[in-house]
Structures are given as structure tokens and as C-alpha cells.
C-alpha positions, 0 to 999 in steps of 0.5 A: 871844588864845585858847589851845589846848593841843596835842591830843596828846603822841605817845609813843615819838617823841622828835622829836614829843614836846611839852613842855607846861610849856615850850609854855605858858610860851612862848605865855603870854609871847608873849600878854603881849607882844602885849597890851602893843602900843599901850598907853601911860600918859603917859611910859610907852609899853608898846609900847617895853617889849614891844619890849625884852622881845622883844629880851631873849627873842631874846638869851636864845634866842641865848645858849641856842643858843650854849651848846648849840653850845658844849656840843656842841663840848666833848663832841666834843673830850672824846670825841676827847681820850678816844680819844687818851688811851687810846693810848700817848704814846710817839713811834713812833721813840723806842724799840723796846720800851715802855720802853727805854734807848738810846744815842741816839734811834732816830729819828735814824737818818736816811738819808744823801746818796748818795756822789758822785764827779766833777770840775770843769773848771779855769776853770769859774765857772758856777753849777750844782747837783746832786741828792743822793738820800738813799739811803745807810744810816747804818752803819759797818763794823768789822773785828776789834775791839770796838765799845762804846756806852753808854746811861743808865738813867733809872729803877730797872729790871731789864734783860734785853734788848738790841737793835742793827742790823747787816749783813754776814758776820762770822765771829764776833760776840759781845755783852757787857753791862757796868755802868759805875762812876762812874770810867767803867770797865766794872766788872761783866760782866752777860751774854755772848751766844752767837755771833750771826754766823749771824744777820747778813744782807746787809741790816740786821736787828734783832739781839735779845740776851736774857741769862739773868738780869735785871740790876738798875739804879738810875736814873742808872746807865750800861749798856754794850754791847760788840760783839766782831767777827771778820771785818767787820760793819756796825752802824747808828749816827751820827757825832756832834760830841761834845767832852769833857764836864764832869766827872760820872758819864758816859762820855767819849763815848757810843761807843768802840772797844776794840782787842781781840777778847777783852775781859775781865770788866772794862774800864778807861776808859783802854783805850777809844778815844773819838777817833771821833765814832761811836756805835752804836745800842743799846737796853737794855730789860726783857722785852717787855711786862714792867712794873716788877716789885715782889716779895714773898718769904715763908717760914712754915717750915711744913715737916717738921723736917730740915736745910736750908731748901730750894732757894729759898735760897743758903747760905754758912756753916760747920758743918752745922746750918741747918734746920727745927725745930718750924715755925721756921728754927733751928740744929738740930744740936750742930755749931758754925757759922753760916749766912747764907741769902739767898733766891735771888730779889732784890727790885727796889727800894731801898724795901722792907718786911719782918717777922720773928717770933721763934720762940724765945730761948735764955736762955744764948745771949749773942752767938749771933745770929739774925735777918733779913738785908737789903740784901745783895749776892750774895757777902755782902760788903756787907749789913745786918741786924736781929739778936737774942740773949738780951739785945738787938736790934741793927742790923748792918752786915756785910762778910762772910758772918760778919763784922759789927758793931753800929751800934745796939742796943736795950735790950730783952730779946727774947722768943718771939713778938716781931714785928719789922717794918721799912721801909727807904727808901734809907738810912732805917730805920724799925723797929717792935717789936710795933707800937711804933716803936723806930728811925727813923734813917739808916744811910748806911754800909749800902750800898743800890742795884741790887747790894744787893737780896738778903734772907734770914736768919742763924742760928748756934751756938758754944760749945755754945749755939745762937742763937734761931729764926725762926718766920716771915719776909717781905720785899717791895718796898713797893708793888704787890707780886707774890704772895709767892714761898714757899720 
């Protein structure tokens, strides 16, 4: 068989490009197979061998075609999956905001059968049917009362917004925002809206309540919304069968009524009426588009000498002496006293990191403490600390602005320039001094959680001796922190 190479290999035209090695292999193989036809040696018939080889070539060719088809299908599916993955996996009816916590799933707000009236003649035994159009909105009217609904917070979060659906013409409508404790009582009033009555229309509309400050919640906690109405308002919700639950951290039911138009800053579970199966739809959320916030706070105290640390701190104390001296936080006067200074911005998680550099140590200041405050609530009745005097470092548990006890002491003499660094992971405290680990243990009696997220410093003076000073201080959530908020 004569061979003839292709006369040319067109350039720039992929459809007509000739792969010369592939062309040669195909034609040489074909020539060999043609040459085997009609040749035999005794029991060996090369005709049969040629046919077998042609069959193998066909199978291989088919397998190659199938493989290319499969690759094409997989590529198409990959492209489709990639396109899908960039979209949100949140069902459209689940929540209004990217991450919200609702009293029940919003897609359960179905239209209801229209109300029907009629009568049946006596003795009418015939069968018949009625068409029940789904035209009734899922709402209930309330007059001169307070309607309460609950939502479980499923992740550590900062809540600032609330939504509900309402219609009518009330003379007054006020939303309140509470934290529920393990006994089912509403123990902390977190925010109160203005009067919403002017926003309520004759048809359902979304009512958005934005509270001045975000409120920090830990996963598993419950938030409650209380709507106090004067006049009549209709709110969207559902009637649910809700028998008494097993004991645990949850309300008796997810909806209740409080027979008052002036609820207080706390509400006991026993005062709430859970006899109805009604649950008002409510959703608590962080700010629209807000991601889970991590924070970093830092102060280098690189400011002129003088009293006070600045407006970024909230200070409780006695005497007048807290201030800046030689680029350090220090007690700067001869007045006896103390200062418990918290940064006004709390952290947002119970997994935090911090660092403090000792500015100076007063060799005569035994039991005159300075140090870092962590895990504090706003009124300083529950907090922890890492303090030092001229003799030792101590882990502190505080029960008042100036009331505390030592849980652990390190037999290390503090020195100017010492760097104390820590990570707090829930109850676990991990502490390093100048890069060496000195503490790794749990302190479960130091409270942690959404109300104990303030950080700061403590300084003091008594009996003519001042505590040491703090050259710099840092506190942050452990990962994905914001740019430090300088004081």
C-alpha cells in the first residue's frame, strides 16, 4: 500500500489542522491489517488475527468516543454546579435577612381557607362538596394587651434588628426586646422602640425595629419580642399545637400574652399566659449585610501626660488619679483611690486574646495592684483579671469594681518590660510571660458569655504608694479581627 503524506497542514484553522503523527499511526496500522488478509501458516490464520485487531481498534475507538462524551458531560455538570454554588443556599422563605432567628419558619405563613357560613336542610343525606378558596390571611387581632413571641439564637451573634408583620389602626404600638433566662423569665430589657402606630397600614406591611445598641447573644439563648398595643392591631402568625415541652432551657411555648399595656423591665414566666396556641411571627437579626463581627481593641497610651485615658473608656472608681504618665496608663496623683476602666466597645465572642506590657513596678507597692481586666460585665459585678504588684502576678476574680480575690498566684517577681499575653477560650485560660507558658487551666467560676465581654485596665493607690503602670494593652477576638480600635 502506498503512503502519501498530507500535502499541507493549514495554519490558523483548527478544524482543518492535520496531526501528522496521529495520521501516520492510523494509516500504518491500517496497512498492516490489510496486509495480513489472506495469509495463513498451518493452524495460524492471519485473516482472523486481522479481524480481531480491527475489532480491538473499533472497541478502543468507541471507548475513546465514550470517554470524550463523559468528559463533556462532567464538564457541563461542573459548570452548572459552579454556577449554583455561587448562589446562596438559604431558602427564599426561611428568613428576611441573611442570618435571622425567627419564632418559626416564615414560609409557614400560608394563606388560610376563606370563612364560610351556611346551613344544611334536615334530612339532607346527599353528598356534596364546597370549594374553599385560600384567601384568608394568617393573622390575629389583639386589643389593649402585650403579645410575646420567642426565638432561639443558634449562633453567637450581635442582635440589633427585629421584624414582624402587622396591619390595623392602633392608637399605640411599642416593641420591646428581652433576654430570657434559664427559668423562662424575661430578665433583661435590651431595647424599646418608639411608637410604631403611625407606621401601621390597613394592609400587612413589614415593621422593622432598629435598636440603638446591638445586644450580644450566645448560641442557645432565647430572645423575646413583646408588642404592646393600645387599640387594636392584627399581627401575622400561626396557631400551633404546642403541648407542654420536656424540662429544659426554652419557653413553655413560643408565644404568649401578657395582660398589661405597661410591661416592666423584667417579666416573670408565671405572669405570661401560654394557654393559646398562637405564635406571632418575629425575626431577630443582626444589621442587614453585617457579618459576624470580630473586634480588636488597642491602646499604646502614646499621649501627653494628664488625667484620664480618654472617651473610649468607661471608668468606675474612687479618688482622682487615673491618667497618662510617660506614655503609660498610671496613677498620676497622690490621692488614694482606684480606677476600673473598661473600653466602651465590648468584644463579641468568648474566645479572646490579649496582651499587656508592664510599664513600671513600684518596689514598695505590695498589694497595690495594676493589670488587665477581662470578661467583665458592664457594671463590674462579674469579671476576671491578670494583676500584679511588686511581688507576684495573680489571676483575679472580681465581684465589684474594687472587690476581688486571687484564684492563683505566680511566684514571679514582676519587672519593667514584662510582656503578659493570654488566650481565653471559654473557661480555659492560657497565659504566657515573656513568651513562656505559665498558666493553662480552667477557671469556671469566672463568668463568660454574652454579658461578660468588656475588657480594660485597673490601677490603684493606697497608703502613699501607687501601683505600677501599664505601657500598652491589647484585647481582641481570636480570629478574623477588625482593625484595632485605638483609644
